[in-house]
Structures are given as structure tokens and as C-alpha cells.
Backbone of each chain as ProteinMPNN parsed JSONL, in Angstrom:
{"seq_chain_A": "XXXXXXXXXXXXXXXXXXXXXXXXXXXXXXXXXXXXXXXXXXXXXXXXXXXXXXXXXXXXXXXXXXXXXXXXXXXXXXXXXXXXXXXXXXXXXXXXXXXXXXXXXXXXXXXX", "coords_chain_A": {"N_chain_A": [[116.117, 98.514, 92.446], [117.871, 96.908, 89.74], [117.56, 98.41, 86.587], [116.629, 97.749, 83.215], [118.917, 98.779, 80.882], [119.185, 101.369, 78.323], [120.748, 100.76, 76.078], [120.783, 98.022, 76.143], [118.116, 97.535, 75.618], [117.89, 98.36, 72.965], [119.496, 96.477, 71.773], [117.914, 94.29, 72.322], [115.859, 94.551, 70.473], [116.985, 93.625, 68.101], [117.598, 91.016, 68.891], [115.063, 90.069, 69.425], [114.065, 90.146, 66.848], [115.696, 88.182, 65.685], [114.728, 85.932, 67.06], [112.176, 85.858, 66.11], [112.368, 84.291, 63.963], [114.047, 82.1, 64.795], [112.896, 81.338, 67.146], [110.826, 79.743, 66.579], [109.786, 76.441, 66.68], [111.901, 73.885, 65.372], [113.072, 75.415, 63.297], [115.769, 76.218, 63.73], [117.018, 73.726, 63.707], [116.501, 72.831, 61.128], [117.899, 74.699, 59.544], [120.457, 74.19, 60.518], [120.78, 71.515, 59.693], [120.77, 71.832, 56.921], [123.176, 72.992, 56.696], [124.966, 71.056, 56.092], [124.932, 70.883, 53.394], [123.086, 71.115, 50.232], [119.818, 69.613, 50.181], [117.331, 67.027, 49.85], [113.748, 66.944, 50.352], [113.017, 64.542, 51.597], [115.457, 63.608, 52.679], [115.952, 65.662, 54.449], [113.808, 65.423, 56.218], [114.478, 63.065, 57.421], [116.812, 63.824, 58.67], [116.041, 65.784, 60.486], [114.968, 64.802, 63.199], [111.821, 63.642, 64.208], [110.153, 65.55, 63.132], [107.154, 66.317, 61.312], [105.806, 65.639, 57.999], [104.039, 67.694, 57.153], [104.646, 69.849, 58.849], [107.379, 70.222, 58.315], [107.209, 70.966, 55.651], [105.738, 73.374, 55.883], [107.558, 74.898, 57.418], [109.779, 75.041, 55.719], [108.716, 76.561, 53.678], [108.276, 78.967, 55.043], [110.904, 79.602, 55.791], [111.986, 80.012, 53.307], [110.507, 82.212, 52.521], [111.47, 84.056, 54.369], [113.943, 84.313, 53.424], [116.084, 82.659, 54.035], [116.388, 80.138, 53.046], [116.687, 78.509, 49.905], [114.743, 77.194, 47.28], [115.101, 74.79, 44.818], [114.205, 73.649, 41.649], [114.894, 70.941, 39.671], [114.506, 70.172, 36.386], [114.877, 67.665, 35.372], [114.576, 64.581, 33.405], [114.53, 62.472, 36.409], [112.172, 64.84, 37.813], [113.554, 66.784, 40.312], [113.5, 68.217, 43.549], [115.304, 70.474, 45.444], [116.646, 71.767, 48.521], [118.425, 74.507, 49.809], [120.747, 76.449, 51.768], [120.646, 80.008, 51.681], [122.941, 82.807, 51.264], [122.381, 84.383, 53.463], [121.207, 82.493, 55.209], [123.415, 80.813, 55.539], [125.028, 82.45, 57.019], [124.136, 82.071, 59.557], [125.201, 79.685, 60.417], [127.826, 79.502, 61.787], [127.055, 80.656, 64.175], [125.067, 78.971, 65.108], [126.638, 76.737, 65.543], [128.137, 77.629, 67.717], [126.075, 77.913, 69.563], [125.398, 75.242, 69.846], [127.736, 74.243, 71.005], [127.676, 75.65, 73.399], [125.331, 74.554, 74.484], [126.058, 71.85, 74.749], [127.973, 72.097, 76.73], [126.551, 73.216, 78.813], [123.922, 72.288, 79.068], [123.807, 69.58, 78.665], [124.106, 67.613, 80.751], [121.787, 67.917, 82.139], [119.913, 66.998, 80.449], [119.74, 64.322, 80.592]], "CA_chain_A": [[116.557, 97.344, 91.672], [118.47, 97.211, 88.437], [116.665, 98.617, 85.451], [117.232, 97.369, 81.941], [119.362, 100.047, 80.302], [118.688, 101.669, 76.982], [121.548, 100.031, 75.091], [120.313, 96.637, 76.172], [116.811, 97.455, 74.961], [118.119, 98.426, 71.525], [119.986, 95.151, 71.405], [116.8, 93.352, 72.379], [115.085, 94.621, 69.239], [117.633, 92.72, 67.154], [117.452, 89.643, 69.382], [113.656, 89.742, 69.188], [113.968, 89.875, 65.415], [116.317, 86.866, 65.456], [113.884, 84.86, 67.569], [110.96, 85.752, 65.31], [112.634, 83.135, 63.099], [114.643, 80.959, 65.486], [112.071, 80.953, 68.275], [109.824, 78.764, 66.134], [110.335, 75.096, 66.794], [112.467, 73.201, 64.206], [113.784, 76.241, 62.319], [117.21, 76.117, 63.961], [117.489, 72.397, 63.303], [116.448, 72.744, 59.665], [119.044, 75.471, 59.035], [121.663, 73.449, 60.878], [120.877, 70.333, 58.82], [121.125, 72.284, 55.572], [124.586, 73.364, 56.742], [125.71, 69.951, 55.494], [124.822, 70.974, 51.937], [121.707, 71.032, 49.735], [119.179, 68.38, 50.611], [115.952, 66.822, 49.422], [112.751, 66.937, 51.416], [113.064, 63.264, 52.311], [116.686, 63.566, 53.481], [115.783, 66.624, 55.547], [112.872, 64.881, 57.203], [115.219, 62.05, 58.171], [117.844, 64.492, 59.483], [115.402, 66.521, 61.57], [114.207, 63.717, 63.812], [110.599, 63.963, 64.939], [109.312, 66.52, 62.428], [106.197, 65.695, 60.391], [105.834, 66.163, 56.627], [103.319, 68.958, 57.051], [105.374, 70.917, 59.546], [108.608, 70.497, 57.56], [106.792, 71.692, 54.462], [105.413, 74.745, 56.31], [108.763, 75.589, 57.874], [110.618, 75.334, 54.555], [108.091, 77.688, 52.979], [108.548, 80.163, 55.833], [112.338, 79.927, 55.712], [112.192, 80.573, 51.965], [109.903, 83.548, 52.595], [112.361, 84.91, 55.167], [115.194, 84.475, 52.678], [117.18, 81.844, 54.571], [116.472, 78.887, 52.294], [116.265, 78.589, 48.505], [114.188, 75.946, 46.754], [115.492, 74.663, 43.42], [113.58, 72.537, 40.944], [115.648, 70.457, 38.513], [113.469, 69.637, 35.495], [115.108, 66.23, 35.207], [113.928, 63.697, 34.363], [113.261, 62.817, 37.061], [112.112, 66.13, 38.492], [113.975, 66.746, 41.714], [113.434, 69.493, 44.261], [116.274, 70.485, 46.535], [116.645, 72.934, 49.402], [119.782, 74.9, 50.18], [120.831, 77.728, 52.467], [121.112, 81.201, 50.992], [124.056, 83.428, 51.989], [121.821, 84.794, 54.749], [121.094, 81.296, 56.042], [124.768, 80.335, 55.87], [125.565, 83.332, 58.052], [123.715, 81.572, 60.869], [125.836, 78.41, 60.784], [128.811, 79.577, 62.875], [126.371, 81.009, 65.43], [124.412, 77.737, 65.569], [127.696, 75.882, 66.095], [128.439, 78.121, 69.063], [124.938, 77.542, 70.422], [125.534, 73.812, 70.116], [128.82, 74.074, 71.978], [127.17, 76.136, 74.689], [124.355, 73.576, 74.994], [126.786, 70.652, 75.184], [128.682, 72.388, 77.97], [125.696, 73.717, 79.889], [122.611, 71.638, 79.186], [123.854, 68.143, 78.375], [123.891, 66.731, 81.895], [120.395, 68.036, 82.587], [119.031, 66.366, 79.467], [119.698, 62.875, 80.802]], "C_chain_A": [[117.111, 97.776, 90.317], [117.382, 97.41, 87.383], [117.387, 98.164, 84.181], [117.65, 98.66, 81.229], [119.007, 100.154, 78.823], [119.425, 100.874, 75.906], [121.072, 98.582, 74.984], [118.967, 96.525, 75.451], [116.936, 97.53, 73.444], [118.589, 97.074, 71.013], [118.83, 94.161, 71.36], [115.942, 93.393, 71.126], [115.658, 93.641, 68.216], [117.48, 91.262, 67.584], [116.006, 89.168, 69.182], [113.43, 89.374, 67.724], [114.545, 88.485, 65.096], [115.383, 85.74, 65.9], [112.499, 84.827, 66.923], [111.117, 84.616, 64.303], [113.058, 81.914, 63.927], [113.844, 80.503, 66.705], [110.941, 80.016, 67.87], [110.466, 77.39, 66.091], [110.777, 74.568, 65.428], [113.324, 74.106, 63.315], [115.304, 76.166, 62.487], [117.773, 74.795, 63.471], [117.488, 72.247, 61.778], [117.638, 73.492, 59.059], [120.338, 74.712, 59.31], [121.857, 72.235, 59.973], [121.295, 70.722, 57.414], [122.565, 72.794, 55.524], [125.481, 72.279, 56.157], [125.689, 69.969, 53.969], [123.367, 70.871, 51.518], [121.11, 69.661, 50.025], [117.798, 68.261, 49.982], [115.031, 66.868, 50.628], [112.876, 65.677, 52.275], [114.299, 63.171, 53.207], [116.598, 64.516, 54.672], [114.888, 66.063, 56.642], [113.567, 63.822, 58.066], [116.213, 62.731, 59.129], [117.232, 65.211, 60.684], [114.437, 65.576, 62.272], [112.976, 64.243, 64.524], [109.68, 64.934, 64.22], [108.361, 65.776, 61.482], [106.334, 66.311, 59.001], [105.214, 67.551, 56.538], [104.107, 70.104, 57.668], [106.666, 71.245, 58.799], [108.288, 71.321, 56.314], [106.478, 73.159, 54.789], [106.669, 75.528, 56.663], [109.664, 75.946, 56.69], [110.046, 76.511, 53.762], [108.365, 79.002, 53.714], [110.01, 80.589, 55.723], [112.692, 80.467, 54.329], [111.672, 82.006, 51.916], [110.82, 84.537, 53.324], [113.725, 85.063, 54.505], [116.36, 83.661, 53.202], [117.432, 80.593, 53.733], [116.006, 79.141, 50.863], [115.824, 77.213, 48.035], [114.521, 75.897, 45.267], [114.816, 73.44, 42.804], [114.443, 72.193, 39.73], [114.676, 69.676, 37.62], [113.644, 68.152, 35.183], [115.103, 65.782, 33.777], [114.932, 62.891, 35.194], [113.328, 64.209, 37.678], [112.595, 65.96, 39.927], [113.925, 68.155, 42.298], [114.475, 69.44, 45.367], [116.21, 71.818, 47.276], [118.073, 73.232, 49.814], [119.723, 76.211, 50.961], [121.209, 78.831, 51.48], [122.335, 81.736, 51.758], [123.592, 83.872, 53.382], [121.714, 83.607, 55.714], [122.455, 80.764, 56.463], [125.418, 81.183, 56.953], [125.196, 82.891, 59.458], [124.555, 80.386, 61.343], [126.886, 78.526, 61.897], [128.169, 79.919, 64.221], [125.671, 79.773, 65.996], [125.444, 76.772, 66.147], [128.047, 76.314, 67.518], [127.319, 77.797, 70.04], [125.019, 76.071, 70.81], [126.612, 73.542, 71.153], [128.384, 74.531, 73.364], [126.224, 75.102, 75.301], [125.057, 72.317, 75.493], [127.443, 70.882, 76.54], [127.737, 72.673, 79.128], [124.377, 72.989, 80.08], [122.702, 70.124, 79.16], [123.525, 67.299, 79.596], [122.455, 66.787, 82.398], [119.427, 67.313, 81.655], [118.876, 64.875, 79.729], [119.005, 62.516, 82.115]], "O_chain_A": [[116.839, 98.874, 89.833], [116.412, 96.655, 87.318], [118.615, 98.201, 84.106], [116.816, 99.537, 81.001], [118.595, 99.191, 78.177], [118.821, 100.382, 74.953], [120.975, 98.01, 73.898], [118.708, 95.54, 74.759], [116.199, 96.864, 72.718], [118.146, 96.592, 69.971], [118.767, 93.302, 70.48], [115.354, 92.38, 70.748], [114.916, 92.921, 67.548], [117.26, 90.381, 66.752], [115.763, 88.018, 68.818], [112.71, 88.428, 67.405], [113.955, 87.716, 64.337], [115.255, 84.724, 65.217], [111.731, 83.892, 67.149], [110.128, 84.044, 63.843], [112.495, 80.83, 63.776], [114.079, 79.418, 67.236], [110.184, 79.548, 68.721], [111.55, 77.208, 65.536], [110.089, 74.789, 64.431], [114.223, 73.609, 62.637], [116.038, 76.062, 61.504], [118.861, 74.742, 62.896], [118.375, 71.609, 61.211], [118.307, 72.975, 58.164], [121.204, 74.606, 58.442], [122.974, 71.958, 59.536], [122.086, 70.022, 56.783], [123.115, 73.006, 54.443], [126.619, 72.546, 55.772], [126.356, 69.157, 53.327], [122.503, 70.574, 52.342], [121.831, 68.667, 50.102], [117.175, 69.262, 49.625], [115.479, 66.835, 51.774], [112.845, 65.736, 53.504], [114.213, 62.715, 54.348], [117.097, 64.22, 55.758], [115.169, 66.207, 57.831], [113.296, 63.691, 59.259], [116.424, 62.27, 60.251], [117.823, 65.246, 61.763], [113.242, 65.555, 61.977], [113.058, 65.164, 65.336], [108.542, 65.131, 64.646], [108.716, 64.739, 60.922], [106.914, 67.386, 58.85], [105.779, 68.462, 55.933], [104.221, 71.184, 57.089], [107.017, 72.417, 58.662], [109.013, 72.255, 55.971], [106.894, 74.067, 54.069], [106.826, 76.68, 56.259], [110.247, 77.029, 56.66], [110.787, 77.346, 53.245], [108.651, 80.023, 53.088], [110.317, 81.773, 55.582], [113.599, 81.289, 54.197], [112.308, 82.894, 51.347], [110.928, 85.701, 52.94], [114.561, 85.843, 54.961], [117.509, 83.935, 52.857], [118.54, 80.057, 53.71], [115.056, 79.889, 50.632], [116.449, 76.2, 48.351], [114.253, 76.851, 44.538], [114.851, 72.345, 43.364], [114.693, 73.039, 38.872], [114.103, 68.667, 38.031], [112.7, 67.47, 34.784], [115.592, 66.536, 32.936], [116.053, 62.651, 34.747], [114.405, 64.696, 38.022], [112.107, 65.102, 40.661], [114.258, 69.139, 41.637], [114.525, 68.481, 46.137], [115.785, 72.84, 46.737], [118.841, 72.323, 50.131], [118.773, 76.983, 50.831], [121.996, 78.61, 50.56], [122.715, 81.175, 52.785], [124.331, 83.746, 54.358], [122.085, 83.708, 56.884], [122.635, 80.319, 57.597], [126.257, 80.699, 57.712], [125.845, 83.275, 60.431], [124.615, 80.112, 62.542], [126.856, 77.748, 62.85], [128.669, 79.525, 65.275], [125.675, 79.549, 67.206], [125.168, 76.072, 67.121], [128.23, 75.481, 68.406], [127.568, 77.451, 71.195], [124.745, 75.701, 71.951], [126.435, 72.727, 72.058], [128.682, 73.886, 74.369], [126.307, 74.808, 76.494], [124.696, 71.777, 76.538], [127.472, 69.992, 77.39], [128.066, 72.41, 80.285], [123.778, 73.069, 81.152], [121.77, 69.445, 79.59], [122.739, 66.357, 79.493], [121.962, 65.837, 83.005], [118.279, 67.048, 82.012], [117.992, 64.231, 79.164], [118.884, 61.337, 82.447]]}, "seq_chain_B": "XXXXXXXXXXXXXXXXXXXXXXXXXXXXXXXXXXXXXXXXXXXXXXXXXXXXXXXXXXXXXXXXXXXXXXXXXXXXXXXXXXXXXXXXXXXXXXXXXXXXXXXXXXXXXXXX", "coords_chain_B": {"N_chain_B": [[121.648, 62.965, 45.172], [122.678, 65.301, 47.729], [123.553, 63.984, 50.858], [122.913, 64.246, 54.357], [125.718, 64.567, 56.308], [127.59, 62.527, 58.704], [128.985, 63.898, 60.706], [127.695, 66.329, 60.776], [125.238, 65.489, 61.702], [125.867, 64.721, 64.314], [126.537, 67.178, 65.345], [124.037, 68.338, 65.165], [122.683, 67.201, 67.294], [123.565, 68.642, 69.508], [122.724, 71.188, 68.736], [119.984, 70.765, 68.645], [119.56, 70.341, 71.34], [120.203, 72.88, 72.311], [118.078, 74.326, 71.209], [115.983, 73.203, 72.534], [115.734, 74.734, 74.695], [116.004, 77.428, 73.705], [114.27, 77.463, 71.592], [111.803, 77.881, 72.545], [109.305, 80.276, 72.725], [110.107, 83.573, 73.801], [112.177, 82.895, 75.609], [114.835, 83.48, 74.73], [114.71, 86.265, 74.648], [114.228, 86.886, 77.319], [116.586, 85.994, 78.582], [118.399, 87.641, 77.24], [117.517, 90.171, 78.112], [118.087, 89.994, 80.84], [120.767, 90.146, 80.65], [121.463, 92.755, 81.03], [121.757, 92.987, 83.702], [120.771, 92.025, 87.11], [117.248, 91.748, 87.732], [113.904, 92.822, 88.555], [110.692, 91.144, 88.617], [108.711, 92.848, 87.602], [110.196, 94.786, 86.179], [111.344, 93.155, 84.276], [109.109, 92.255, 82.881], [108.344, 94.591, 81.685], [110.529, 95.019, 80.06], [110.533, 92.863, 78.298], [108.705, 93.097, 75.851], [105.278, 92.558, 75.388], [104.944, 90.121, 76.641], [103.015, 88.085, 78.873], [102.05, 88.169, 82.384], [101.642, 85.552, 83.41], [102.939, 83.881, 81.543], [105.563, 84.883, 81.626], [106.175, 84.266, 84.255], [106.04, 81.438, 84.161], [108.109, 80.925, 82.295], [110.359, 81.939, 83.602], [110.484, 80.179, 85.734], [111.046, 77.812, 84.359], [113.501, 78.483, 83.174], [115.021, 78.744, 85.446], [114.926, 76.156, 86.366], [116.355, 74.911, 84.315], [118.766, 75.918, 84.844], [119.709, 78.366, 83.967], [118.929, 80.767, 85.0], [118.872, 82.456, 88.127], [116.956, 82.778, 91.07], [116.515, 85.142, 93.54], [115.668, 85.824, 96.867], [115.256, 88.603, 98.837], [115.071, 89.204, 102.184], [114.313, 91.617, 103.221], [112.833, 94.197, 105.324], [111.347, 95.933, 102.464], [110.248, 92.668, 101.343], [111.995, 91.551, 98.555], [112.152, 90.156, 95.327], [114.486, 88.987, 93.074], [115.811, 88.4, 89.783], [118.461, 86.801, 88.101], [121.086, 86.142, 85.738], [122.727, 82.988, 85.699], [126.11, 81.647, 85.636], [126.047, 79.92, 83.496], [123.86, 80.943, 82.023], [124.903, 83.465, 81.422], [126.844, 82.747, 79.643], [125.503, 82.557, 77.297], [125.128, 85.119, 76.375], [127.096, 86.486, 74.62], [126.618, 85.008, 72.329], [123.946, 85.48, 71.787], [124.149, 88.18, 71.217], [125.538, 88.034, 68.788], [123.606, 86.717, 67.282], [121.694, 88.714, 67.211], [123.051, 90.67, 65.737], [123.299, 89.305, 63.338], [120.581, 89.106, 62.673], [119.864, 91.811, 62.391], [121.322, 92.452, 60.142], [120.31, 90.704, 58.25], [117.565, 90.223, 58.445], [116.232, 92.541, 58.976], [115.226, 94.339, 56.946], [113.159, 92.889, 55.929], [111.373, 92.874, 57.94], [109.917, 95.146, 57.959]], "CA_chain_B": [[121.512, 64.19, 45.96], [123.513, 65.386, 48.924], [123.036, 63.416, 52.09], [123.425, 64.914, 55.545], [126.81, 63.706, 56.761], [127.499, 62.081, 60.087], [129.472, 64.95, 61.6], [126.625, 67.305, 60.871], [124.183, 64.944, 62.557], [126.319, 64.808, 65.7], [126.388, 68.595, 65.689], [122.62, 68.622, 65.324], [122.237, 66.81, 68.629], [123.842, 69.783, 70.381], [121.854, 72.301, 68.323], [118.652, 70.394, 69.112], [119.572, 70.584, 72.78], [120.151, 74.336, 72.495], [116.748, 74.832, 70.879], [115.007, 72.731, 73.521], [115.543, 75.91, 75.557], [115.86, 78.691, 72.976], [113.186, 77.35, 70.623], [110.538, 78.278, 73.177], [109.11, 81.711, 72.593], [110.45, 84.492, 74.891], [113.342, 82.559, 76.432], [115.989, 84.251, 74.277], [114.532, 87.67, 75.029], [114.374, 87.001, 78.776], [118.021, 85.892, 78.872], [119.018, 88.852, 76.719], [117.175, 91.279, 78.999], [118.828, 89.827, 82.091], [122.155, 90.509, 80.371], [121.662, 94.101, 81.545], [121.925, 92.916, 85.154], [119.633, 91.438, 87.824], [116.03, 92.502, 87.459], [112.685, 92.359, 89.214], [109.672, 90.622, 87.722], [108.022, 93.961, 86.944], [111.103, 95.391, 85.204], [111.498, 92.187, 83.184], [107.882, 92.244, 82.077], [108.377, 95.804, 80.883], [111.611, 94.904, 79.063], [110.172, 91.857, 77.304], [107.431, 93.658, 75.407], [104.265, 91.656, 74.865], [104.793, 88.891, 77.423], [102.031, 88.196, 79.954], [102.535, 87.775, 83.714], [101.637, 84.098, 83.575], [103.964, 83.271, 80.709], [106.869, 85.267, 82.17], [106.36, 83.472, 85.467], [106.343, 80.065, 83.734], [109.412, 80.881, 81.63], [111.403, 82.132, 84.612], [110.592, 78.928, 86.486], [111.725, 76.85, 83.487], [114.901, 78.89, 83.017], [115.677, 78.413, 86.714], [115.029, 74.686, 86.339], [117.408, 74.564, 83.357], [120.031, 76.407, 85.384], [120.182, 79.596, 83.3], [118.509, 81.928, 85.785], [118.765, 82.233, 89.57], [115.961, 83.622, 91.736], [117.006, 85.5, 94.874], [114.701, 86.521, 97.712], [115.851, 89.436, 99.883], [114.059, 89.192, 103.242], [113.846, 92.997, 103.391], [111.695, 94.649, 104.53], [110.319, 94.989, 102.019], [110.718, 91.486, 100.634], [112.124, 91.742, 97.103], [112.602, 88.984, 94.582], [115.171, 89.408, 91.844], [116.232, 87.34, 88.869], [119.759, 87.102, 87.506], [121.671, 85.038, 84.99], [123.814, 82.189, 86.258], [127.27, 81.611, 84.723], [125.563, 79.233, 82.295], [123.057, 81.902, 81.272], [125.788, 84.515, 80.901], [127.572, 82.191, 78.504], [124.689, 82.739, 76.093], [125.014, 86.524, 75.963], [127.819, 86.845, 73.38], [125.998, 84.322, 71.188], [122.717, 86.229, 71.492], [124.559, 89.417, 70.533], [125.829, 87.692, 67.392], [122.314, 86.451, 66.629], [121.082, 90.021, 66.979], [123.755, 91.299, 64.612], [122.902, 88.588, 62.128], [119.192, 89.462, 62.353], [119.854, 93.195, 61.897], [121.891, 92.481, 58.795], [119.657, 89.794, 57.304], [116.107, 90.155, 58.561], [115.624, 93.842, 59.312], [114.447, 94.966, 55.884], [111.95, 92.108, 55.698], [110.457, 93.037, 59.074], [109.154, 96.39, 57.832]], "C_chain_B": [[122.408, 64.135, 47.193], [122.81, 64.724, 50.117], [123.614, 64.217, 53.264], [124.517, 64.028, 56.143], [126.779, 63.488, 58.268], [127.93, 63.164, 61.077], [128.387, 65.993, 61.832], [125.523, 66.784, 61.796], [124.572, 64.978, 64.03], [126.164, 66.239, 66.196], [124.927, 68.921, 65.962], [122.092, 68.221, 66.688], [122.419, 67.98, 69.587], [122.938, 70.968, 70.037], [120.413, 72.022, 68.76], [118.51, 70.666, 70.603], [119.454, 72.087, 73.058], [118.732, 74.853, 72.253], [115.651, 74.22, 71.735], [114.762, 73.843, 74.544], [115.192, 77.146, 74.724], [114.757, 78.661, 71.923], [111.826, 77.663, 71.243], [110.439, 79.795, 73.165], [109.457, 82.447, 73.895], [111.763, 84.162, 75.583], [114.593, 83.35, 76.034], [115.903, 85.702, 74.728], [114.704, 87.86, 76.538], [115.858, 86.953, 79.153], [118.734, 87.166, 78.427], [118.747, 90.047, 77.638], [117.944, 91.199, 80.311], [120.319, 90.078, 81.893], [122.485, 91.917, 80.838], [121.883, 94.139, 83.049], [120.699, 92.324, 85.805], [118.413, 92.344, 87.686], [114.885, 91.971, 88.308], [111.724, 91.824, 88.154], [109.034, 91.754, 86.913], [108.904, 94.605, 85.865], [111.301, 94.459, 84.005], [110.282, 92.198, 82.271], [107.821, 93.467, 81.17], [109.403, 95.668, 79.758], [111.253, 93.921, 77.945], [108.768, 92.193, 76.799], [106.504, 92.572, 74.883], [104.055, 90.396, 75.675], [103.766, 89.13, 78.537], [102.668, 87.783, 81.282], [102.673, 86.265, 83.84], [102.77, 83.449, 82.797], [105.357, 83.631, 81.231], [107.177, 84.443, 83.418], [106.74, 82.03, 85.13], [107.751, 79.964, 83.149], [110.551, 81.035, 82.632], [111.587, 80.861, 85.437], [111.342, 77.876, 85.659], [113.215, 77.187, 83.339], [115.688, 78.642, 84.308], [115.919, 76.911, 86.792], [116.187, 74.224, 85.441], [118.763, 75.115, 83.796], [120.563, 77.663, 84.718], [119.924, 80.842, 84.135], [118.449, 81.539, 87.257], [117.788, 83.242, 90.156], [116.461, 83.884, 93.152], [115.927, 86.251, 95.628], [115.47, 87.282, 98.79], [114.782, 89.671, 100.94], [113.534, 90.589, 103.566], [113.796, 93.41, 104.84], [112.061, 95.808, 103.596], [110.955, 93.78, 101.336], [110.838, 91.817, 99.15], [112.674, 90.468, 96.484], [113.295, 89.491, 93.332], [115.639, 88.18, 91.064], [117.547, 87.75, 88.22], [120.227, 85.897, 86.698], [122.681, 84.29, 85.855], [125.003, 82.276, 85.289], [126.863, 80.96, 83.402], [124.755, 80.186, 81.409], [123.914, 83.005, 80.664], [126.586, 84.038, 79.695], [126.82, 82.349, 77.188], [124.771, 84.157, 75.527], [125.796, 86.874, 74.699], [127.213, 86.18, 72.148], [124.702, 85.032, 70.799], [123.054, 87.549, 70.796], [124.852, 89.144, 69.058], [124.549, 87.4, 66.612], [121.616, 87.766, 66.291], [121.722, 90.736, 65.803], [123.38, 90.634, 63.294], [121.491, 89.004, 61.698], [119.115, 90.882, 61.793], [120.323, 93.253, 60.463], [121.035, 91.719, 57.788], [118.133, 89.779, 57.352], [115.45, 91.521, 58.64], [114.748, 94.385, 58.2], [113.158, 94.193, 55.593], [110.919, 92.332, 56.799], [109.571, 94.268, 58.908], [108.157, 96.322, 56.678]], "O_chain_B": [[122.832, 63.066, 47.632], [121.611, 64.907, 50.328], [124.694, 64.796, 53.15], [124.267, 62.862, 56.452], [126.053, 64.158, 59.002], [127.33, 63.329, 62.139], [128.194, 66.472, 62.949], [124.947, 67.542, 62.576], [123.733, 65.23, 64.895], [125.719, 66.479, 67.319], [124.612, 69.685, 66.875], [121.15, 68.834, 67.191], [121.531, 68.276, 70.387], [122.448, 71.664, 70.926], [119.705, 72.931, 69.193], [117.48, 71.155, 71.066], [118.696, 72.507, 73.933], [118.24, 75.706, 72.992], [114.504, 74.664, 71.675], [113.709, 73.887, 75.181], [114.206, 77.829, 75.002], [114.351, 79.707, 71.417], [110.815, 77.706, 70.542], [111.374, 80.499, 73.547], [109.121, 81.969, 74.979], [112.415, 85.068, 76.103], [115.325, 83.832, 76.898], [116.901, 86.293, 75.14], [115.255, 88.866, 76.984], [116.33, 87.769, 79.945], [119.571, 87.703, 79.152], [119.648, 90.841, 77.908], [118.4, 92.217, 80.833], [121.057, 90.209, 82.87], [123.656, 92.248, 81.024], [122.164, 95.197, 83.612], [119.681, 92.133, 85.14], [118.543, 93.559, 87.541], [114.894, 90.814, 88.727], [111.921, 92.027, 86.956], [108.842, 91.637, 85.703], [108.428, 94.929, 84.777], [111.412, 94.913, 82.866], [110.407, 92.155, 81.048], [107.323, 93.403, 80.046], [109.179, 96.14, 78.643], [111.625, 94.123, 76.789], [107.776, 91.636, 77.268], [106.893, 91.765, 74.039], [103.094, 89.664, 75.437], [103.664, 90.233, 79.074], [103.707, 87.124, 81.297], [103.69, 85.761, 84.316], [103.475, 82.581, 83.313], [106.239, 82.773, 81.273], [108.302, 83.982, 83.607], [107.651, 81.466, 85.736], [108.495, 79.036, 83.464], [111.574, 80.358, 82.533], [112.709, 80.505, 85.796], [112.171, 77.138, 86.192], [114.072, 76.304, 83.373], [116.886, 78.361, 84.261], [116.978, 76.459, 87.228], [116.901, 73.275, 85.766], [119.788, 74.81, 83.186], [121.736, 77.999, 84.878], [120.616, 81.85, 83.994], [118.028, 80.434, 87.598], [117.793, 84.415, 89.783], [116.793, 82.947, 93.879], [115.338, 87.197, 95.107], [116.234, 86.694, 99.556], [113.732, 90.25, 100.663], [112.444, 90.734, 104.118], [114.686, 92.993, 105.581], [112.974, 96.579, 103.893], [112.068, 93.865, 100.817], [109.884, 92.311, 98.549], [113.542, 89.801, 97.047], [112.752, 90.329, 92.611], [115.83, 87.094, 91.612], [117.725, 88.906, 87.836], [119.808, 84.767, 86.952], [123.401, 84.897, 86.648], [124.903, 82.913, 84.241], [127.281, 81.393, 82.329], [124.947, 80.227, 80.194], [123.682, 83.431, 79.533], [126.957, 84.832, 78.831], [127.408, 82.286, 76.109], [124.515, 84.372, 74.342], [125.241, 87.491, 73.789], [127.284, 86.727, 71.047], [124.398, 85.168, 69.614], [122.336, 87.984, 69.896], [124.465, 89.922, 68.187], [124.415, 87.775, 65.448], [121.024, 87.911, 65.222], [121.035, 91.333, 64.975], [123.172, 91.297, 62.278], [121.235, 89.227, 60.515], [118.387, 91.132, 60.832], [119.787, 94.013, 59.657], [121.033, 92.048, 56.602], [117.486, 89.363, 56.391], [114.25, 91.651, 58.399], [113.639, 94.849, 58.464], [112.189, 94.754, 55.081], [109.74, 92.024, 56.627], [108.586, 94.425, 59.63], [107.433, 97.287, 56.43]]}, "name": "protein", "num_of_chains": 2, "seq": "XXXXXXXXXXXXXXXXXXXXXXXXXXXXXXXXXXXXXXXXXXXXXXXXXXXXXXXXXXXXXXXXXXXXXXXXXXXXXXXXXXXXXXXXXXXXXXXXXXXXXXXXXXXXXXXXXXXXXXXXXXXXXXXXXXXXXXXXXXXXXXXXXXXXXXXXXXXXXXXXXXXXXXXXXXXXXXXXXXXXXXXXXXXXXXXXXXXXXXXXXXXXXXXXXXXXXXXXXXXXXXXX"}
């Protein structure tokens, strides 16, 4: 039977790394939503349908830790906190668009 | 503050659909591994480091259900079962490669 070749395994290291972030539920959707521009917590929660406050808060902290999202506090008044993609996070957007196109073409009919 | 615009929200539906499959742990790695060609269960388990028999079995059944993977039984003897990407699954490969490149460039130094 076919064996997985060495080049493919090297590639898998990078793909595994990618899914250490994107394989966690909601992270792809949060990055995609922030592709529309900086956002507040409340606007993000509305955009990412179904996510809870606690989980969104945890995910934003993780995405900041991983360097994909930056949190900015504007002293105001009123104090406002906004979230935006970093250059690293923005680098994901064209790939997420392609994933979306692939899903529309290949998964859409099965979702209904 | 910036609001998430309507076009972005429409896009998010497709991205959400994509992550209904790829947001589950291991699925990206399984598809990526099968990009090297058809594989047996044992070879796949070796290629996807850290996955258990039960989880690999469940994921392969789900990926077959979603139409990304095809399971073929060769009557033999000996009977052999192999797994391969469908056209739909193969459509993901160039996108997974880009995700891997993005991860190598943006996540690698944080992983160590």
C-alpha cells in the first residue's frame, strides 16, 4: 500500500502547526470576522453567531497570545476596547476566503 | 466603532461551513496526509502522530460522510481497506499547503 512520503510528512508539521490554532472551534470565524476591520467585543459576539461571552473572551486572549490579534484600549472617555488583526492574522484572510469558497462548492449541499 | 459589514457576514457563512469540518481536531492533518496518496488505516495512524485508533476511525467515517474521503475494500486475499481523497478532498490540498506556509512563517517561532 502507499506509504506517506517524507516530503508530505514535513509539510504535515506545518499543517499541524496551523491547526494548533485553527483546529480550535471559533478561531477561524473570529479571524474572519475581524477581517472586516477592528471590532468591539460586543460586535464580535454578534458576528460570531453562537459563541458565548466566556469562550469569546478565552479565544481572543489565545489569539492575542499567538500574535494574530491585537487588543487596544482607548482611554476615552468612555474607555473602549477594540480588537484587530495583526499583520500575521491578516495573512490568514485570503486563505480563509479560499476555504470559504471551497466549502461553498463542496459542502453546501450537504449542510441542508 | 467599526461594525462587521454585510459582505463579510455572508463570507462568514462559508467560512463557518468550512470549519464545521476543519475545526474538528485531526481532520486537517488526515486530509493533508492523504494528499500523499491512498493509505491504509495503519499507515495513516502512523502519519497522524498522536491520534488514537478510535478517533482516527471516527474521523475517517465522518470525512467519508462529508464526501472528502472514500473507503475502498479490495476483496484480496488478503482483504485490504484503503482510504483516499475524493475530488472534493483533493480540492483542499492547495489550501492546506498555503495554511502550512502561513503557519511556518507566522507561528513557528512561537511553537518552540
